[in-house]
C-alpha positions in Angstrom: 0.0 0.0 0.0 2.8 2.4 0.8 4.3 1.8 -2.6 1.0 2.8 -4.2 0.7 5.9 -2.0 4.3 7.0 -2.7 3.9 6.5 -6.5 1.3 9.2 -6.7 -1.4 6.9 -8.1 -4.9 8.3 -7.8 -7.8 6.3 -6.3 -6.0 3.7 -4.2 -8.5 1.1 -3.1 -7.7 -1.5 -0.6 -10.0 -4.6 -0.6 -10.2 -6.2 2.8 -11.5 -9.7 3.5 -10.2 -12.0 6.1 -9.4 -10.3 9.4 -10.7 -7.1 8.0 -11.2 -5.3 11.3 -7.6 -6.0 12.4 -6.3 -4.9 9.0 -8.5 -1.8 8.9 -7.0 -0.6 12.2 -3.6 -0.6 10.6 -4.6 1.3 7.4 -7.5 3.5 8.5 -5.4 6.7 8.6 -3.4 6.0 5.4 -5.7 8.1 3.1 -6.8 5.2 1.0 -10.3 4.0 0.1 -11.3 0.8 1.8 -13.8 -1.7 0.5 -14.8 -4.8 2.5 -15.4 -8.0 0.5 -17.6 -10.1 2.7 -17.4 -12.9 0.1 -13.6 -13.0 0.2 -13.7 -16.8 0.7 -14.8 -17.2 -2.9 -11.3 -16.3 -4.1 -8.9 -13.7 -5.3 -10.9 -13.0 -8.5 -13.9 -12.1 -6.3 -11.9 -9.5 -4.4 -10.4 -8.1 -7.6 -13.9 -7.7 -9.0 -15.1 -6.0 -5.8 -12.3 -3.5 -6.0 -12.7 -2.8 -9.8 -16.5 -2.4 -9.4 -15.9 0.1 -6.6 -13.3 2.0 -8.7 -15.7 2.3 -11.6 -18.5 3.6 -9.3 -16.1 6.3 -8.1 -14.3 7.0 -11.4 -16.4 5.7 -14.3 -13.9 7.0 -16.9 -10.8 5.3 -15.3 -8.3 4.5 -18.1 -6.5 1.7 -16.3 -6.2 -0.2 -13.1 -3.2 -1.7 -11.3 -3.9 -4.8 -9.3 -1.6 -5.7 -6.5 -1.4 -8.2 -3.7 -0.5 -7.4 -0.1 2.2 -10.1 0.3 5.1 -8.9 -1.9 7.5 -7.1 0.5 9.9 -5.9 -2.2 7.3 -3.9 -4.1 8.3 -0.2 -4.6 6.7 2.9 -5.9 9.4 2.8 -8.6 8.0 -0.6 -9.9 4.5 0.9 -10.1 5.8 4.0 -11.9 7.6 1.7 -14.4 4.3 -0.1 -15.2 2.6 3.2 -15.8 5.5 4.5 -18.0 5.4 1.3 -20.1 1.6 1.6 -20.4 1.9 5.3 -21.5 4.6 4.6 -24.0 3.3 1.3 -25.5 -0.5 1.6 -24.9 -0.5 -2.1 -24.4 -3.7 -3.4 -22.8 -1.7 -5.3 -20.2 1.5 -4.3 -18.5 2.7 -7.0 -16.0 5.6 -7.3 -13.7 8.1 -10.1 -14.7 9.9 -12.4 -12.3 11.0 -16.0 -12.3 10.2 -16.3 -16.0 6.5 -15.4 -15.8 4.3 -12.3 -15.9 2.5 -11.5 -12.7 1.4 -8.9 -10.2 1.4 -6.0 -9.9 -0.2 -5.8 -13.3 -1.9 -2.9 -15.1 -5.0 -3.5 -17.2 -6.3 -1.0 -19.7 -10.1 -0.2 -19.5 -10.6 -2.4 -22.6 -10.3 -5.4 -20.3 -12.5 -4.2 -17.5 -15.5 -6.1 -18.6 -13.5 -9.3 -18.9 -12.0 -8.7 -15.4 -15.5 -8.2 -14.0 -16.8 -11.4 -15.6 -13.9 -13.7 -14.6 -14.5 -16.5 -12.2 -14.2 -15.8 -8.5 -11.4 -18.3 -8.0 -9.2 -17.1 -10.8 -6.8 -14.2 -10.2 -5.6 -11.8 -12.8 -3.1 -14.4 -14.0 -5.8 -16.1 -16.0 -6.4 -12.9 -18.1 -2.6 -12.7 -18.7 -2.6 -16.4 -19.9 -5.6 -15.8 -22.2 -4.1 -12.7 -23.9 -0.3 -13.2 -24.1 -0.2 -11.1 -27.3 -1.5 -8.1 -25.3 1.1 -8.4 -22.5 4.2 -6.1 -22.1 6.4 -6.8 -19.1 8.6 -4.8 -16.7 11.2 -6.7 -14.7 10.5 -6.9 -11.0 13.5 -8.3 -9.2 12.3 -10.1 -6.1 8.7 -10.2 -7.2 8.6 -13.9 -6.5 9.1 -13.3 -2.8 5.8 -13.3 -0.9 4.9 -13.5 2.8 2.1 -15.9 3.5 3.0 -17.1 7.0 4.9 -16.0 10.1 7.6 -18.5 9.1 7.9 -16.8 5.7 8.2 -13.5 7.4 11.0 -14.8 9.7 12.9 -16.2 6.8 12.5 -13.0 4.9 13.8 -10.9 7.8 16.8 -13.1 8.3 18.1 -12.5 4.8 
């Protein structure tokens, strides 16, 4: 979230699900918009759709959206700015981060893909859209993008390195 704030991106929306009260207490003063997804158990795609739907309610003419996950500790505002710069120069419909040989999150989607994002299955994440449209994808290297923190043990290991 801090990377998004520091990047100057407008309309930062955080979708909360599991443990939403606890997480809300941490971010309530961050100046971001918060949406609670009560159906978060349905999957990552469901949360992505909740966030995009909220964005379009607030900003119907949004040109693009960047989807992020909360467990990539090495994300920086610079990475997000690189995605935006690539989008502005290439006008590619998808600009994804690239690590460990694959395109992934954070990923920017042009508005031409909003309806497809809103109709994807609840279990699928944005990766499915990337796989279905490889010809539309431009990538920006993200060193360390493969590192994610899912458990306390992951966090301990990350902090030890």
